[in-house]
N, C-alpha and C positions, 0 to 999 in steps of 0.2 A: 504494499499499500504506499510506503514512503516513496518508492520509486514513481508511483503513479501520481502522487501529490506534487512532486517536483518536476514533472514532465511538462514540456511546453503545451502539449495537447490538452492538459488539464487546467490551464490558466483560467479560462472562462468559468469553470466550475469552482475552483478555489476562490476566485474573486467574488463569486456570488455568495459563498458561505461567509467570507470576511465581511462583505457588505451587510449580510443578514445579521451578523453579530453586532456591527456598528449601529445599524438601525435600531436593533433591540436595546442596546445600551442607551441610545439617545431617547427612546420612548421611556425607558425606566427612570431616567433622571429628569425627564420632562422638557428637554430642550426643543424637541420637535413640535410640541403642541399638537393640535388636531388638524387634520386635513379634511376639508369639505369639498368633495368633488361636485362639479356641475352635473345636472341631470343629463344622462346619456341620450342619444338619439333613440327614437322608438324602435328602430330595426335592431338595435343592440341590447335592448332592455333585458330580454330573455336570457341572452348569453351571459351578461354581467351578473344577473341575478343567480344563474346557475353556478357561476364561478365563486359567488359569495359576497358580492357587493350588497350592502344593506344588512347582511347578517352579522358581520364583524367590522371593526374600524379598518379603513383603507391601509393604514400602516401595518396593522396585524396581518392583513391579507398579503401585503408585500413581503413580510418576513416569511410567511408560510410558502409563498412562491419561490423566493430566493433559496430557502432551505431545500425545497423539493427539487428545484433545478440543479443546484449544486450537488446534492447527494445522489440524485439519479445519474448525473453526468459522470461522477466519479465511479459509481457502480458499473456503468457501461464500460468505462475505460478499464477498470479492474478485470471485468469478465473478458474483455478482448485481450488483455495482457495474459490472463491465465489460459485462455483457449488457443490463442494464436502466437503468443510471445511478442506481441507488438501492440501499440495503442492505436485506436482509431483516429483518423483525421478529424479535427473539429468541424469540417464540412459535413460529416456524417453524425458525429457524436452530439453536436449542439442541437440540430433539429430533433434528433431522437429524444434527447433529454427534455426539450421543450414540449414535445408531444406527450411525454409521460408525466411531466410536472403539472400540466393543466388540470387533468382529472384528480391528481393528488392534491392540488391546491383547493379544488372544490370540496373534496372529501375533508380536508383539514379544516376549511371554513365551517363546514357543517358540525364538525365535532366541537370546535372552539365556540360556536354560537350557543351550544348547550351548556358550556362550562363558564363562559364569561357573563357577568351581570348584564341584564338588559340595558341598564343605563349607559353601559359602555358604548353602545351603538347609537345613543341619542345625539344627533347633531344639533347644535344650537348656533345662533348667529352671535358674533362678537358683540353686537349692540345689546343683546340680552344680558350681558355681564355688567352693564351700567346699573349702578344702584346696589351692587353686591359688595360685601366686605372682602377684602383681600389681605394678605400678609406678605411683606417684603421678605424674600428668601435669599437673594443674592445681591450684594452691592448696597450702595447708599444713593438714594434718589434725590436729585436736586434739579433745578432749572437747567435744561440743556444736557443733563446727565442722567438718563433713565436707569432704573434698576429692575431686576426681575422680581415678579411677585406671583403668588399662588392664589387662585380664586376658584371657588366651586360654583357651578351652574346650578339651576333649579333641580337637576337630576342627581346632584351630588358628585358629578363628574369634575375632577380637577382640571384646571387650565393654568398655564404659565404664560403671563403677559408682561410686557414692558410698561413701566409706569413712571410718570414724573409728577411732581406736585402741581396742583392747579394754581397755586399762588407762587410767584417768583421768589418770595422770601422765605419759603418753607423747605424743610429738608426732612426726608424720611430715612430713618436708620434701619439697618438689617434687623428683621424680627418685629418691626412695628406694624400694627394693624391700621389699615386704611380703607377708605370708602371710594370706589370708582364712580366718578361723577360725569365723565364725558370721554369720547374717543376721537382721536384724530388718526385716521388710517389704522395702523397696527399699534399705535401708542395710546395708552390710557392716561387721562388726567385724574388725579385723586386728591382727597383731603384726608387729613389725619382722623382716625376714628375718634380720637379724644376731642377734636375740634367740632365734631358733628353732634349738635345738640338738638333734639326734638323739643318743640314747645311744651312747656310744663302747663298742664291743665289742672288747676286746683279743684278740689271737690268741696 
């Protein structure tokens, strides 16, 4: 197997597995955030649904595909090496691995859809996060210098967004609780949770 992993014919499959690991790590630490795909054309809805779109998050589906493609390709090369003493050309191995990884991806999506919480597949717009409390997780947010914050949507799904104070003379320290009040593209403006006071109504 070591000889197969280091062979030029296996570069595409090894690269797919490395990319799978990187994407997985990015998802675990939250850098990637959520990916909301536009609605597909009507002619491709059935195919995409069969593959698993809508069942699991897009990034999870990508991880399953990369793992299936990389593993299947290496298995094909290993079998060719054991049977014929040589590796297949990528011109034959790559299409074969692609053909096998498509149904494997669909199968993996169906299995994961039963294991993952339903809220994990709930897509929300960024604007829906306005009015939610967040917490600065990385960095120190100041005017012109955003920091990374964690916020949960109405489904309890965490999102990681970049924030700046809504006021130029305000600074958010790491770990501080804040309230998202508006959005400018992918940047959120926020106020300190301590500065947010609801009117007191006496009884």
